[in-house]
C-alpha positions, 0 to 999 in steps of 0.5 A: 414792207407795208411803208414801201407799197404806197412809193410802189405804187405811185411811182408804178403809176407815174410809170404807166401813165408816162408809158401812153406819152412815150409810145404815141410820141414821135419828137426825140426832144419831148421824149427825152423829157419824159425819160428825163422825168421818171430818172427823176422819179426812180432816183427820187423813190431809191434815195427815200428807201436808202435813207428809210433803210439806213435810219432802222 
């Protein structure tokens, strides 16, 4: 559990940072890019967690 906290904290801070922009932006293309960026971060977190789980 200790190894899971820092990546979760980083992911949460990234989501919180992007959320302010997502709520204020009115341009669809930039919203799409920010959403894609968040999706990539979540996917990378999932792959890292899956690899760590498999190594145990």
